[in-house]
N, C-alpha and C positions, 0 to 999 in steps of 0.2 A: 525685553528679551539678548540676552546677552549674545554676544556678534562673534564670540570663541568658544573653543570646545570647551564645556565645563570638566572637569579634575572626576575624572569615577572616584570614588567615596570607597575609602580604603587607600589610597595615592598608594597603592603597593603594587602587588603584581596586578592587579585590577585595574587598575592606573592604570600599568606602563602596558598591561595586554590591546587597553580597548582603544591609545594611542596608535600602538605598530598596529592594530587593523585597520583603524581611518585611515590612513593613509593616505594620502589620492593617489600613491605609487598601485596599490593593491586594490583602486575603484573597481581593477575589468575584473576581476574574481572578487571580490569579497561584497556583497548587495548590502549586509547591516549586517549588526550584530549586536545581542537583546541581553541583558543583565536586571537584575532582582539589586533593590536597592531602598531601606528606611520605606518601604512599603508602597514604593515606587516598582513601576516596569518600564527599563527604557533602552531605547534602540537610537542606534546610531551609527552614519557613514560618511564619508568623504566629504558628503556637500551638507550634513544634518542632523542635527539629535530631535527628539522628543520620546515623552515621560508618560504612560497611563497609572492611575493608582488602581493597584493592584485588588481594594475592595470596591472597584468598579469595571470589571471587565469590556465593560458593552457606553461607558463615559466615552469624553471628547478625552486627545491626546492632547497633550502641551508642547508645544513645540518650543525648546531650548534655547534653538543655535538654526539658522538656515532653513535648510528644510525637511520637511517630515520624510522622513523616510517612507515612511507606512499610509502616508496624505491618501491615496486610494484602498480602496476597502473593499468594488463593485463585486459579487460575483458573479456576473455577471459577465465578465470583461475578457472581455477574445470569445461570444460568441456567434455565430459561427461558426462554423471555418473557415467561411471567408474572411473574417475579420482579426484571425487568426495568423490564415499566411498573408494576410496586410503587413501585420508587424508582428513574426515571430523572435522568437525569445526575446521579448522589449528590457531595455537599461530598468533601471530600477524607476527612474521618470516620469518614464510610459507606461508603468507594469501598476498590477493591484495586488491586495494582499489581503483577502475576506478575512471577515473574521478574528483578525488578527491579534486580537488584544486577549482574545477565551483560549487558542491554538497555542499560543505563545505561555502564556498564564499554568499550562495544563500542562508543557511540556518541563516546566522551571515546578510543577509541583510534588513530585514525592520528597520525602527528606532525605533520601541515603542517594539516588540512581540520580536524580535531575542533574545537570551540570552548574558551573560557576558560570557558565557563559558562555552563549551557541553563537555561530560562525554559518549565517547562510551567504551561500555560492549565490553567485549571481547565473543566469541561466547558458549564456553561453560559458560560463566556468566547460573546460574539458580539462579532466584530473583522472586519465588511464591511470598514472603512479598509486592512486588512492584507489582503483575502484571504479572507475564511472566508464563512460559510454559516450557515443554518438548522441543515442539517446538516455534523457538524463531527468532524474527528478530528485527529490527534499528538501527543497523549495518551501517556502510559507507564499511563493505567488501563485495567482489563479490558474494557470498553465501547465503545472507541477504537481497542482492540486485537485486536480477536475477527473472524476472517478466518473464513468456512467450509471446513469437511473432509470430503470426499465420494469415497470408492472405490465403484467399478463395473467390470465385467463380468471380463471373462478375467485371470485370474491371483487376483481379490479375491473373500479366503477367508471372509471375512468375513459376518454379513446384518443386516438391522435398524438400530437405534441405539443407537450403545453412549456410557457415560456415558467421559467422557475429554478429553484435550486436546491434540494438538501443539501445534509452534510452524511458522510459514511457511518456515523456514531445514530443515522435515524433506522441503520438498515436493520440491526436485529428488532427493537421495537417493534418493525414494519412485518418481519417478518413474523415474531411472537404476535401480532396481533391478528396475523393474516390463520396463524395458528391454532387461533382460538385461547392465547395466554396471555398474559401478563408477566411485565420485566421490571418491576419498581428499582426504582432511585438509578436509573436510564439518566444520564443529558442528556441525548438524544432522543423523541417520541420519531411514534407511530405515524406515519404519513394517511390520517383517518379521511380526509379530503378527497382521497384517491380508491380505496378500499373499504370494503366492507368483510361480511359471513357471507362463508357459499364455499370455503376450500376443504376437498379432501384431505389432496397433499400439498404441500407448498418444499418451494424449491427453489433452493437461492446459488445465484449460482454468479461468482466472481470470476473475472477473468484481467487477470494479474496487469497490472501496466498500460491500462487500455484507455486509448483518447477519447474521451468521450465525445467532443466534433468530428471523429474522423468514424468513429463506427453510428451513430446518427447518418452522418455524409453516406457513409457506403450501403445503410442496409436501404437507406433513399433511392439512388443508386441500380440497386440492385446484385449487385454483389456479395452483402451478407442476404442469401434469403430465407435462410432461418431467424436470424432475430426478427426478419419484418414480420415473415409470421408469427413473432411473439407482439410485435408490435402492434400488429394490425386486430389482435383481440387486447389490447391496453393500451398503455401512457409512456412516455417518456419525458423523464422535465430536458430541457434543451440547456441548463445550466450543471445537468448531471448530480454531483453529492461530492462537495466539499471535503479532503483528507483532514484528517489530523495532521500536526504535525511534528515530528517531523515528517513531509509525505513520502514515507518510508512501506516496506514488505510485511515485517510484523507486526508496526507500532498500529498500524490501519485496517490489515488482517485479524487484531486483538479487539481493535474498538468498531468493526462491522458485526461483530461476533459478539462483541460485551454493550455495547453501545454508551459506552466509558473513552473518553479521553486516555492517554494515557500517565496525564498524572494519578489516575485514576486505579487502571488496571496495572497498570507494573514495567510494560515493555517499554519503554523510553524509547528507546533502535532498535535496528542488528544490532549493533555494537552497543555496551554504555558502559559504564564502571559504576560498579557498587560496594560504594561505601560504607556499608552497612560489613560483608563480608572481604572488604576489599581485595577485590578482581573484579575482571574485567567478562562480563555478558556476553555470550555469541549466541546471541536467539535463531539467529537466521544462517542458517549454516547446515550443511546436508548431515553432520553430526552433533547435533542437536533439536534438529525440529521438530523431534518425537516430546523432548525433555522441554517444550518451552513451556502448556502451563502449570508450569512448576512457577516460572517467574512471576504467575497473576498472584495481587497484589490481594489478603482477606477478604474474603468476603464476597469479592470479585463474583455475579454469577453468567455462564455462558450462556448463549438462547436454547443448547443444547438442556442444559440444566432446565430451565424455565421450562421448559416444554414437558421434564418427567415430572418435576416438581408438580404440577399441578393437571399433569395426563399421561400417571403412570402406565396407561395401557397403548401409549403413541409410543409409536419407536423412529428415534432419527442416526438417520448416515452421514458421514463423513470421510467422502472421497479429498484428498490430496491436501488436507488443509491440518497445517501445526493447533492450529486451536479447538480442538472436540474433546473438548474435559465435558462429559455425561454422554457423547453418541454412544450408541447400543454400537453402533458398526465402524470403526475407523480406522482407514488408512493406516496412519500411523499406530494407532495401538497391535496394529500388526507388525511393526516395527517393531512394537516396548515387546510384544510379545514372544517375537522371535532371539531377543536375549543378544543381540551383536552390538563390538562395541561402539563398531561407526555408524549409527543409525543409519539413516537410511540412506550413509555412505559406500555399509555394505550390500546395499540389496540389488544392484545395478543388473546383479544375474537372472532378476523375475521381470528385468523387463523386455517387452519387442523389440525387435529391433524397426532401425526406419526409413529404411530403403526398401519401395513394396510396400509403406502404407497408404490406408487407401486415399486414407484421409488429410497427407502430405504435400506440402508444397516441393518436389524434386527437387529444382534447385537448389533454396533455402539449405536443403537435410545436407546435398551434397558440398555445400561452400562455405557452410559453418557448423562447426563441434556444436557448439553451443543448440544450435536451431536442431537438429539430430536430438541430443539427449534431449534436449525439451517437448521432440515431436514421442517420443521414446515414455516420459512419463505420461503427458499426455490418453497417449493412447490406451494405459495401463489404467489410466483414468476413465477412460470410457467404458474399457474390461469390465470394471466391475460396477459403474453405473448399471451397463444393461444385466450384470449379475443379478445385480440389489430389485431389477423390476425384472424379472422374466419372468414369462406369464405361469412358474408355478409355484413359485413365491410372495407372500407378504408385501409388498411394495412397502417402505419407511413414508409414516405421516408427516414429517421432515426431512429433510437432503439439501447438505452444502456442497458444492463440486466445484474444485481451483483449479484454474485453465492456468500453466505454468508460461506454457510460448507465448502467451499474447505479450509477456514481456520481455520475454527473451527477442523478440522480434524488434521492440522499440527501441531495447537497449541496443538493439548491433544497427541496426539501420537509423535509429533518428524514428520519431511520426512524420506521422506520411509518405514516408520511403516504401519500397518494391518489396520488403524485408516485414517491414510490421504491416502493411495492408497483408502481405500472405500471410501471415499467423492467422489474419484474422479471420480471414475466408475459413484458414484451413479448423479453428477454433467452431465454427460454422456452420463447418460439414460434419465435427463431431454431435454441433447440436442436434442436425437433423437427423442424428440419427438415432440419439434421444426421443426427440419427439415425433417421431417415427412408433419406434417401442409403444409410446404415450398411445399414439393410435388406436394401435394392434389392438391391446388392451380393454381400448374402449374408458379409458383411464384420463385423456387432454380438458378434456370441459369439465373435467373436478382439477382440476390443479392448477395453485397460480407460484408461477414466477415471481423473482423479484432479480435479475441482473446486473451488477453493481461490476468497480476494481478499488482496488486497493490505495492510488494516486492516481496521476496524468503521469502524462510527458512533454517536453519539450528537447529543443537541438542543442546539441555544446554545441559551440565553433571552436575545433579544435585548433584554431591560431593561439586559442583564448587558452595560455597556460600559467601557470606558477602554483605555490605551494605559502600559506601566509604561515606555515608552519617554521619554515627563515627567517621570517618580520618577528618570532614570539621568541627566537633561539635567539637574532641579533638583540631584541630587549631584553634579552637576561630575567623574560617569566617560565619560573619552571609548570609544568604543564604536562599531560596526557591530551591527547585529540582523537577521543573518539569516533566513530560513525562517518569521520572524516566532520566536523563540525560539530560537536558539542564537546567545550573546552573545559578541563577540572583541575582549577587551580592547585599549585601545591605539590601535586601529587607529581612519581615516577620524569622523571624529566626524558623527551622522547629521543634518541636520536636522528639525526636528521634524514637518514633513510630505512628510519623506523615503516614496519607496516600501519599501514592503519585505514585497510579495507573497508569498501564502504557500506561493506553486506558482510553477504559471505567470506567466511576465513579459507576455504581450501579451494583446491578446482575440481571440476569434474574428475568419481572417479574413471576410473579404465573403464568402459566397457566390460563386460563380462559374456558368457556363454548365456544364453536364451532360457529356460524354462520355458516347459509348454505354459500357453498362455489361463488353462482353464485351472491350473497347479498355481501360477502366479498370481493370480486374481484372489486365488480363496486363500492362500495362506500369506503372503507379501504383501499385497501393494504396497505400491513409494512412490513416495511424493517427492523424490531426488530432482533436487534443482540444478543449476550448473551457474558456474564463475562467481563475484564478485560481485552484489546488486545492491544497489543504493538504495 
């Protein structure tokens, strides 16, 4: 085993980039870097390096020098909440990176969109200049990758909390199985040990950015009574569902609804560079969400397309979700039909006001404009859901409902904060309205539910600042950094102050005049979200 860092293959831009990024003075902000070379997946940081054969994603890692940066891969690391609170946002030596080989190889799997080098930030890295927040995600580590996984209702055989973990790519095949259809070719698998036939209606709930540990803790302590209602008629995995890498929104919304990793479905990050077309792709933005499905690679099938293929009479609905291809009713379908140049960013006048919302935390609506904006989005989402399930209409056989406020709360206050927990309580209150409607229509007992998220959240340390772009420029590396961490070598050099938003590239559009709620729900429901999101 060599006792010094091996030179990256090529001895040019890649070598200089790896050397610069693994220098000890960047250890506080760079967890590790990863790259492919000659059939190997390499990882390195300031303390060591290891590699894995590309052909054996689950095989053993060969330590090249020092300590293996991904030596721990326990998917149950930091479970339950007490374990996370005992060692929050841990450094690399005490952290774990579930399914590291498969998830990294998927991120490198697209021939035109994958980067040459990936920089993974440390859990404590605080980078507001690049779109970062007090609550953070995007990493390969367990804390930022852990979404909840709860199943309830018709067709769900198991009861209570169960030790174990799933993956976000298991969501679509599991919902498909509950709906009585198949999704051949997915990388995920239906959780067949937990479910069976029996559901007339299937509902997928994605609470963006929700911490699995905190969701289960708050449900158990009585603070989320409607999540507890679901759990009483179902089960939850204590380890939740591990997100694909990077653990960001559009990558994992797409993985949840296709059963594929990013290397197959093509939405590599919230922001990435496509060498085939020679331009930056901004997937997670109010102006582009309604066009997100245009970025799906050929042959990719969504859950809605699978349902329509095998059950042509079934109706699918997709609320506040960009990955909507194949759904009969879609929030973003209404945005597309409206033909607005700014996409969902032009639809603010269709959102109800946050002030006076009976399901909103008044304090955070008043203190955080992003919280107020997401409250308006989710209020309109609830209005759409109640109309889709109203007493005088045929309810959808399959519905997906995305909640945005939970991500805003976790970003704004960090995980386990007053603000993040307020956002969970608000989401729970809106869920309760829906469950009560199902009771009223006598549909609760024939409906299956799956509640998950796109990623978890960890707390950043405001004292842990820095930008690895400075080190790359000092090393004379020509690069562009997309999504903050996807390094494309040899592309146009970026100036030190260049924008590199970790997610959305625009601020909130200004609130506009409220339209009547019935009109807004029927005409142009909007999943407008706020701010930059990793």
